[in-house]
C-alpha positions as CSV (number, residue, x, y, z in Angstrom):
1,M,93.7,117.1,103.9
2,T,91.4,114.8,105.8
3,M,91.5,114.6,109.6
4,L,92.7,111.3,111.1
5,T,90.2,109.3,113.1
6,P,90.8,109.3,116.8
7,S,93.2,106.4,117.4
8,A,92.5,103.4,119.6
9,H,96.3,102.9,120.2
10,T,97.4,103.5,123.8
11,D,101.0,103.2,122.5
12,S,101.0,106.1,120.0
13,F,104.4,105.3,118.4
14,T,103.1,104.5,114.9
15,R,100.8,107.5,114.6
16,D,103.6,109.7,116.0
17,T,106.0,108.5,113.4
18,L,103.8,108.9,110.3
19,P,105.1,111.4,107.9
20,P,103.3,114.8,108.0
21,Q,100.1,114.5,106.0
22,E,101.1,117.2,103.6
23,H,103.9,114.8,102.4
24,W,101.4,111.9,101.8
25,P,100.4,111.0,98.3
26,D,96.9,111.9,97.1
27,L,94.5,109.2,98.3
28,L,91.7,108.4,96.0
29,L,89.2,106.8,98.4
30,D,86.0,107.1,96.3
31,G,84.3,103.7,96.4
32,F,86.2,102.5,99.4
33,D,83.9,103.4,102.4
34,Y,84.6,101.9,105.8
35,P,83.3,102.7,109.3
36,D,85.5,104.9,111.5
37,R,86.1,101.8,113.7
38,L,87.6,98.9,111.7
39,N,89.7,96.0,112.8
40,A,91.1,93.9,109.9
41,G,91.7,90.9,112.1
42,W,88.0,90.8,113.2
43,E,86.8,91.4,109.6
44,L,88.7,88.3,108.3
45,T,87.5,85.9,111.0
46,D,84.6,86.7,113.4
47,A,82.8,88.8,110.8
48,M,83.0,86.0,108.3
49,V,81.4,83.6,110.8
50,A,78.6,86.2,111.3
51,K,78.1,86.2,107.5
52,G,77.5,82.5,107.5
53,F,80.9,81.2,106.5
54,G,81.6,79.4,109.9
55,D,81.6,75.9,108.4
56,Y,83.6,76.8,105.2
57,T,87.3,75.9,105.1
58,A,89.5,78.9,105.9
59,L,93.0,77.3,106.1
60,I,94.6,74.2,104.9
61,G,98.0,73.2,106.2
62,N,99.9,70.8,108.4
63,G,97.7,67.9,107.3
64,R,94.4,69.4,108.3
65,R,91.6,71.8,107.4
66,R,90.3,74.6,109.6
67,T,86.9,76.2,109.3
68,Y,86.3,79.9,109.7
69,K,84.7,79.1,113.1
70,E,87.8,77.2,114.2
71,L,90.1,80.0,112.9
72,S,88.0,82.6,114.8
73,D,88.2,80.6,118.0
74,W,91.9,80.0,117.6
75,T,92.8,83.6,117.0
76,N,90.6,84.7,119.9
77,R,92.4,82.4,122.3
78,L,95.7,83.7,121.0
79,A,94.6,87.3,121.3
80,H,93.6,86.7,124.9
81,T,97.1,85.3,125.5
82,L,98.8,88.3,123.9
83,V,96.9,90.7,126.1
84,D,96.5,88.7,129.3
85,D,99.9,87.0,129.5
86,L,102.3,88.9,127.3
87,G,101.0,92.4,128.1
88,V,100.4,93.5,124.5
89,K,98.8,97.0,124.4
90,P,97.1,98.5,121.4
91,G,99.7,100.1,119.2
92,N,102.6,97.9,120.4
93,R,104.7,96.5,117.6
94,V,104.7,92.7,117.4
95,L,107.2,90.9,115.2
96,I,106.2,87.5,113.8
97,R,109.0,85.1,112.6
98,S,107.9,82.0,110.8
99,A,107.6,80.1,107.5
100,N,104.3,80.1,105.7
101,N,102.0,78.0,107.8
102,P,98.5,78.3,109.4
103,A,100.0,79.2,112.8
104,M,101.7,82.3,111.4
105,V,98.4,83.5,109.9
106,A,96.7,82.9,113.2
107,C,99.3,84.9,115.1
108,W,99.1,87.7,112.7
109,L,95.3,87.8,112.9
110,A,95.4,87.5,116.7
111,A,97.9,90.4,117.1
112,T,95.8,92.5,114.8
113,K,92.6,91.8,116.8
114,A,94.5,92.9,119.9
115,G,95.2,96.2,118.2
116,A,98.9,95.6,117.8
117,V,101.0,96.7,114.8
118,V,102.4,93.6,113.1
119,V,105.8,93.2,111.5
120,N,105.9,89.9,109.6
121,T,109.4,88.6,108.8
122,M,111.0,85.9,106.7
123,P,112.4,82.8,108.5
124,M,115.8,83.2,106.7
125,L,116.7,86.6,108.3
126,R,119.6,86.5,110.8
127,A,119.7,88.3,114.2
128,G,121.5,91.3,112.8
129,E,118.9,91.8,110.1
130,L,116.0,91.3,112.6
131,A,117.7,93.9,114.9
132,K,117.4,96.6,112.2
133,Y,113.6,96.1,112.3
134,V,113.4,95.9,116.0
135,E,115.4,99.1,116.6
136,K,113.7,101.1,113.9
137,A,110.1,100.2,114.8
138,E,110.9,99.9,118.6
139,I,109.4,96.4,118.6
140,T,108.5,95.2,122.1
141,H,107.1,91.7,121.4
142,A,108.1,88.8,119.1
143,L,106.2,85.6,118.3
144,C,108.5,83.0,116.9
145,D,108.1,79.5,115.5
146,T,110.1,77.4,118.1
147,R,112.1,75.9,115.2
148,L,113.5,79.4,114.4
149,M,114.2,80.6,117.9
150,D,118.0,80.8,117.9
151,E,118.4,84.0,115.8
152,M,115.3,85.6,117.5
153,T,116.8,85.0,120.9
154,A,120.2,86.4,119.8
155,C,118.4,89.5,118.5
156,A,116.5,90.0,121.7
157,K,119.6,89.6,123.9
158,G,121.1,92.9,122.7
159,S,117.9,94.9,122.2
160,A,116.8,97.8,124.3
161,Y,113.2,97.4,123.0
162,L,112.5,93.7,122.5
163,K,111.7,92.3,125.9
164,T,109.2,89.6,125.3
165,V,109.7,86.6,122.9
166,A,107.1,83.8,122.9
167,G,107.4,80.6,121.0
168,F,104.7,78.9,119.0
169,D,104.7,75.5,117.3
170,G,104.3,76.0,113.5
171,T,103.9,72.2,113.0
172,A,100.7,70.2,113.5
173,N,101.6,69.6,117.2
174,H,100.9,73.0,118.7
175,D,103.0,72.3,121.7
176,A,104.8,75.4,122.7
177,E,104.5,78.2,125.3
178,L,102.1,80.3,123.3
179,D,99.9,77.4,122.3
180,R,99.7,76.0,125.8
181,L,98.7,79.4,127.2
182,A,96.0,79.8,124.5
183,L,94.4,76.5,125.3
184,T,93.2,77.9,128.7
185,K,91.6,80.9,127.1
186,P,88.0,81.6,126.1
187,V,87.0,81.5,122.4
188,K,85.4,84.9,122.6
189,F,87.5,88.1,122.4
190,D,86.4,91.6,122.0
191,A,88.7,92.9,119.2
192,V,90.1,96.3,119.8
193,Q,88.0,99.0,118.1
194,T,90.9,100.3,116.1
195,A,90.4,103.3,113.8
196,Q,90.3,102.6,110.0
197,D,93.4,104.7,109.8
198,D,95.3,103.2,112.7
199,V,98.4,101.5,111.5
200,A,97.9,97.7,111.4
201,L,101.0,96.5,109.5
202,I,104.6,97.6,108.9
203,G,106.2,96.3,105.8
204,F,110.0,96.7,105.6
205,T,111.6,97.3,102.2
206,S,115.3,97.3,101.6
207,G,116.6,100.4,99.8
208,S,119.9,100.5,97.8
209,T,121.8,101.1,101.0
210,G,120.5,97.9,102.7
211,N,119.0,100.1,105.4
212,P,115.4,98.9,105.5
213,K,112.6,101.6,105.2
214,A,109.4,100.9,107.0
215,T,106.1,101.3,105.1
216,M,103.0,101.9,107.3
217,H,99.6,100.5,106.3
218,F,96.3,101.1,107.9
219,H,93.5,98.6,108.7
220,R,91.5,100.0,105.8
221,D,94.4,99.4,103.4
222,L,94.2,95.7,104.2
223,M,90.6,95.7,103.2
224,I,91.1,98.0,100.1
225,I,93.5,95.6,98.4
226,A,90.9,92.8,98.7
227,D,87.9,94.9,97.9
228,G,89.8,96.4,94.9
229,Y,92.2,94.1,93.1
230,A,91.0,90.7,94.5
231,K,87.3,91.5,93.9
232,E,87.6,93.4,90.6
233,V,90.4,91.4,88.9
234,L,90.2,87.9,90.5
235,N,86.5,87.9,91.3
236,V,87.2,85.7,94.3
237,Q,84.4,83.3,95.2
238,P,83.9,81.1,98.4
239,D,84.8,77.9,96.4
240,D,88.3,79.3,95.5
241,V,91.4,77.6,96.8
242,F,94.5,79.8,96.9
243,V,98.1,78.5,96.8
244,G,101.5,80.1,96.2
245,S,105.1,80.4,97.2
246,P,105.7,84.1,98.2
247,P,106.5,84.5,102.0
248,L,103.7,86.0,104.1
249,A,106.4,88.5,105.2
250,F,106.0,90.0,101.7
251,T,102.8,92.1,101.3
252,F,102.4,90.3,98.0
253,G,102.3,87.0,99.9
254,L,100.1,88.3,102.8
255,G,97.6,89.6,100.3
256,G,97.5,86.7,97.9
257,L,97.7,83.9,100.5
258,A,95.7,85.2,103.4
259,I,93.8,88.5,103.0
260,F,92.3,87.8,99.6
261,P,90.9,84.3,100.4
262,L,89.8,85.1,103.9
263,R,87.9,88.3,102.8
264,F,85.6,86.3,100.6
265,G,85.1,83.0,102.4
266,A,87.6,81.2,100.2
267,T,90.4,78.8,101.3
268,A,94.0,79.6,102.0
269,T,96.5,76.8,101.5
270,L,99.6,77.5,103.6
271,L,102.4,74.9,103.0
272,E,106.0,75.2,104.0
273,N,107.0,73.0,101.1
274,A,105.4,75.3,98.5
275,S,108.6,75.7,96.6
276,P,108.2,76.2,92.8
277,P,109.0,72.6,91.7
278,N,106.3,71.3,94.2
279,M,103.6,73.8,93.1
280,V,102.3,71.6,90.2
281,E,101.6,68.7,92.6
282,I,100.2,71.1,95.2
283,I,97.7,72.5,92.7
284,E,96.7,69.0,91.7
285,T,96.4,67.7,95.3
286,Y,94.3,70.6,96.6
287,K,92.4,71.4,93.4
288,A,93.7,75.0,93.6
289,T,92.0,77.7,91.6
290,V,94.3,80.7,92.1
291,C,98.1,80.6,92.3
292,F,100.4,83.5,93.4
293,T,104.1,83.4,92.6
294,A,106.9,85.1,90.7
295,P,107.8,84.5,87.0
296,T,111.0,82.5,87.9
297,A,108.8,80.2,89.9
298,Y,106.4,79.7,87.0
299,R,109.4,78.8,84.8
300,A,110.5,76.2,87.4
301,M,106.9,74.9,87.5
302,L,106.9,74.5,83.7
303,R,110.1,72.5,83.9
304,A,108.7,70.3,86.6
305,M,105.4,69.8,84.8
306,E,105.2,66.2,83.6
307,E,103.1,64.9,80.8
308,G,99.5,64.6,81.9
309,A,99.8,67.2,84.8
310,D,96.2,68.1,85.7
311,L,95.8,71.8,86.2
312,T,92.2,71.9,85.2
313,S,91.1,73.3,88.6
314,L,93.4,76.4,88.2
315,R,91.6,79.5,86.8
316,A,94.2,82.1,87.6
317,A,98.0,82.2,87.7
318,V,99.0,85.6,89.2
319,S,102.5,86.8,88.5
320,A,104.3,89.7,90.2
321,G,107.5,90.5,92.0
322,E,109.5,90.9,88.8
323,T,108.8,91.4,85.1
324,L,107.2,88.4,83.3
325,P,109.1,87.5,80.2
326,A,107.0,86.9,77.1
327,P,108.4,83.3,76.6
328,V,107.2,82.3,80.1
329,Y,103.8,83.7,79.4
330,D,103.5,82.0,76.0
331,E,104.8,78.6,77.3
332,W,102.4,78.7,80.3
333,R,99.5,79.4,77.9
334,A,100.6,76.7,75.5
335,K,101.1,74.0,78.2
336,T,98.1,74.8,80.5
337,G,95.6,76.7,78.4
338,K,95.2,79.0,81.4
339,P,95.7,82.8,81.6
340,M,98.6,84.3,83.4
341,L,97.8,87.6,85.0
342,D,101.0,89.7,85.2
343,G,100.9,92.7,87.5
344,I,103.0,95.1,89.4
345,G,102.8,96.1,93.1
346,A,105.0,97.7,95.7
347,T,105.5,97.3,99.4
348,E,104.8,101.1,99.6
349,M,101.5,100.6,97.8
350,L,100.7,97.3,99.7
351,H,99.8,95.2,96.7
352,I,99.2,95.1,92.9
353,F,98.0,98.4,91.3
354,I,98.5,97.7,87.6
355,T,97.5,94.3,86.1
356,N,96.3,92.2,83.2
357,R,92.8,90.9,83.4
358,F,91.1,87.6,82.5
359,E,89.5,89.1,79.4
360,D,92.4,91.4,78.6
361,H,95.9,90.0,78.8
362,R,98.9,89.9,76.5
363,P,102.6,89.0,76.6
364,A,105.3,91.5,77.8
365,C,102.7,93.7,79.1
366,T,101.8,94.7,82.7
367,G,98.3,95.8,81.8
368,K,96.2,98.7,83.1
369,P,95.6,100.2,86.5
370,V,93.3,98.5,89.0
371,S,90.1,100.3,89.6
372,G,90.6,103.3,91.9
373,Y,94.3,103.7,90.8
374,E,95.8,106.1,88.2
375,A,99.2,105.7,86.6
376,K,101.4,107.7,84.2
377,V,104.9,107.7,82.9
378,I,106.9,110.8,83.8
379,G,110.2,112.4,82.8
380,P,112.9,113.9,85.1
381,D,110.8,117.1,85.6
382,G,107.7,115.2,86.7
383,A,105.8,115.9,83.5
384,E,103.9,113.1,81.8
385,L,105.8,111.8,78.8
386,P,104.4,111.1,75.3
387,R,103.2,107.5,74.8
388,G,106.0,105.1,73.9
389,E,108.7,107.0,75.8
390,I,110.5,105.4,78.7
391,G,110.2,107.1,82.0
392,R,109.5,106.7,85.7
393,L,106.2,105.1,86.7
394,A,104.0,107.3,88.8
395,M,100.8,106.1,90.4
396,R,98.1,107.1,93.0
397,G,95.0,105.5,94.4
398,P,93.3,104.4,97.6
399,T,96.7,103.2,99.1
400,G,100.0,104.9,99.1
401,C,103.4,105.4,100.5
402,R,103.9,106.4,104.2
403,Y,107.5,105.9,105.4
404,M,108.0,105.7,109.1
405,F,109.6,109.0,110.3
406,G,109.0,110.4,106.8
407,E,112.4,108.9,105.9
408,R,113.0,109.6,102.2
409,Q,109.3,110.3,101.8
410,D,109.9,113.1,99.4
411,E,111.8,110.8,97.1
412,Y,108.9,108.4,96.7
413,V,106.1,110.9,96.9
414,Q,106.2,113.9,94.6
415,D,103.3,116.3,93.8
416,G,100.8,113.8,95.3
417,W,102.0,110.8,93.2
418,N,103.9,107.7,94.3
419,I,107.1,107.3,92.2
420,S,108.3,103.7,92.0
421,G,111.8,102.6,91.3
422,D,110.7,101.2,87.9
423,S,110.9,102.5,84.4
424,F,108.0,101.9,82.1
425,T,106.4,102.9,78.8
426,Q,102.7,103.4,78.1
427,D,101.5,102.5,74.6
428,E,98.9,104.2,72.5
429,D,96.2,101.9,73.8
430,G,97.0,102.8,77.5
431,Y,98.8,99.6,78.4
432,F,101.9,99.8,80.6
433,H,105.1,97.9,79.7
434,F,108.0,97.3,82.1
435,A,111.4,98.6,80.8
436,A,113.9,98.3,83.6
437,R,114.7,98.9,87.3
438,S,115.5,102.5,88.0
439,D,117.9,101.7,90.8
440,D,120.6,99.2,91.7
441,I,118.5,96.7,93.6
442,I,119.2,93.2,92.3
443,V,115.9,91.4,91.7
444,S,116.6,87.6,91.9
445,S,113.7,85.1,91.9
446,G,111.4,87.8,93.1
447,Y,113.6,88.8,96.0
448,N,115.0,92.4,96.3
449,I,118.7,92.2,97.2
450,A,120.7,95.3,98.1
451,G,124.2,95.0,96.7
452,P,125.9,97.1,99.5
453,E,124.5,94.7,102.1
454,V,126.1,91.7,100.4
455,E,129.4,93.7,100.1
456,A,129.3,94.4,103.8
457,A,128.9,90.7,104.6
458,L,131.8,89.8,102.2
459,L,134.1,92.6,103.7
460,S,133.6,91.1,107.1
461,H,135.6,88.1,106.0
462,A,139.4,88.3,106.6
463,A,140.3,87.2,103.1
464,V,138.5,90.0,101.4
465,A,140.3,93.4,100.9
466,E,137.7,95.0,98.6
467,C,134.6,94.0,96.8
468,A,131.7,95.2,94.6
469,V,128.4,93.5,94.0
470,I,126.3,93.7,90.9
471,G,123.3,92.0,89.4
472,V,123.9,89.8,86.3
473,P,121.1,88.7,84.0
474,N,120.2,85.0,84.5
475,E,117.7,83.0,82.5
476,D,116.3,81.1,85.5
477,R,116.3,83.8,88.2
478,G,116.0,87.0,86.3
479,A,119.3,88.1,87.8
480,I,121.9,86.7,90.1
481,V,124.2,88.3,92.6
482,E,127.8,88.5,91.3
483,A,130.6,89.6,93.6
484,H,133.9,91.0,92.2
485,V,136.4,90.4,95.0
486,V,139.9,91.8,95.6
487,L,141.7,89.4,98.0
488,G,144.0,90.4,100.8
489,D,147.7,89.8,100.8
490,G,148.7,86.1,100.8
491,E,145.3,84.9,99.7
492,V,145.1,82.7,96.6
493,P,141.9,82.4,94.4
494,S,140.4,79.0,94.4
495,E,137.1,77.2,94.1
496,A,137.4,76.3,97.8
497,L,137.7,80.0,98.6
498,V,134.6,80.8,96.5
499,K,132.6,78.3,98.6
500,L,134.1,79.7,101.8
501,L,133.0,83.2,101.0
502,Q,129.6,82.1,99.8
503,D,129.0,80.2,103.1
504,H,130.2,83.2,105.0
505,V,127.6,85.4,103.4
506,K,124.9,82.8,104.0
507,A,125.8,82.8,107.7
508,T,126.0,86.6,108.0
509,I,122.8,87.6,106.2
510,A,119.8,85.9,104.8
511,P,121.1,82.9,102.6
512,F,119.2,83.9,99.5
513,K,121.4,87.0,99.2
514,Y,124.7,85.1,98.7
515,P,126.7,85.7,95.5
516,R,126.1,82.8,93.1
517,S,129.0,84.1,91.1
518,V,132.4,85.2,92.6
519,V,134.9,86.8,90.3
520,F,138.4,87.4,91.7
521,T,140.1,90.5,90.4
522,N,143.3,92.5,91.1
523,A,141.5,95.9,91.3
524,L,138.1,97.5,91.1
525,P,137.3,100.3,88.7
526,K,137.1,103.6,90.6
527,T,136.6,107.3,90.0
528,E,139.4,109.8,90.9
529,S,137.7,110.3,94.2
530,G,137.8,106.6,95.0
531,K,134.2,105.6,94.3
532,I,133.7,102.2,92.8
533,Q,132.2,102.3,89.3
534,R,129.8,99.4,89.4
535,F,128.5,100.2,85.9
536,R,131.9,99.3,84.5
537,L,131.8,95.9,86.1
538,K,128.4,95.2,84.5
539,G,130.2,95.4,81.1
540,T,132.6,92.7,82.2
541,A,130.2,90.5,84.1
542,T,130.4,86.7,83.5
């Protein structure tokens, strides 16, 4: 067991809530050597200017390009504002609420430079969902795009922890409280000399209960995913232009759309309109070379692709978030002539740890481990299974699972290995192939949706007596949320009631979680003890 480096955090909450080290996975850090003092925010901005990238384009968005020097100055002004005006102390948790845009990246980098621990969140989350994050991580500060302030304000109103909410303008105008304060600040900021193993980022992941678990990632982890996967697999160069649709609140998006390009002097294109149908035009417009998104988005891109679409600039289409069906892989290759690199990552592991490569990719295959990682398929007893047998995926490497408070740590980490919620096979040649999800999470268009959370939202409507939510296979989205609903006395099934319930869910929790299919039924299948048998509903799903 290695000793932790003395922390630079004056607020020791995150180090105090790390699981005991004996419950951590084995960390294989050979080849990933960093100084004891490491600040990821500084490494991706000021350090890049010092390396000669000052005049290179760092960010594209809101109709303008920003150089690395401009990004460094911007984030240094913001960091001063966080410390001088908002009272952020090293180790404080800072929540950021925004769509993908340059201002969100600038706020994340600034908070990281100030030594804060950042919690990036999706703009669709409602006050009640934000409150779960705030209470668990004892978040004291929030930076919010002014266009999304209502739910943030509502969350803060009832919080014992969140006392400071500052608005920033995520559009091109930069005319909000945080922006105005930053304009008065110097462009030099001495980044906090955080330890390489100080927590820099908390990624929340929803379990099957809908109660989010908090995964804790160090400053060095943010560097490892770039110096490992992005360097080895993507071979990122300064002339690369990255685009994609995953939210920066997902570690998949933060890595692919911010950390990877900025680590190597490349360009991050951050557009709020980067929905799948728009991606083809975006690639053409910005001459993008690397695209990050989920398989369902690539399917939508293929449908939107008109005759003569020019994707000649693109050299890599990275797919993760859900399994990549062979027909999508094959159609993409046929239509574009470009490789599609399928991979698997996890919030617990921070980013992709098994992947295909440019020189080694095939359909219906997730590939082989990224350098520094090891993987195997195990049975119920933890023993490695023979090749070709389906079992649980186990992996270890330079990053790994650390749940805040050690909550359910022993479920994910066993005998030094991280055990994902996915079932895989490994073939005789060592390639890994996805088989199925091991749990009841519904994966729809790359989003993980916990059925019980949707059920709770439905049950809060007066018309619903009972309900059960399942995932149903869907060609476009991988799966959709389907709700089986027992109505209360006097309620009559109708299309109008379906829409009413769907709208109710959208207003209660993040809209993407709503049931796209609603089935009215007289009774739900149950055990003798009264537990709903969701597996029986899957046999009758529409």
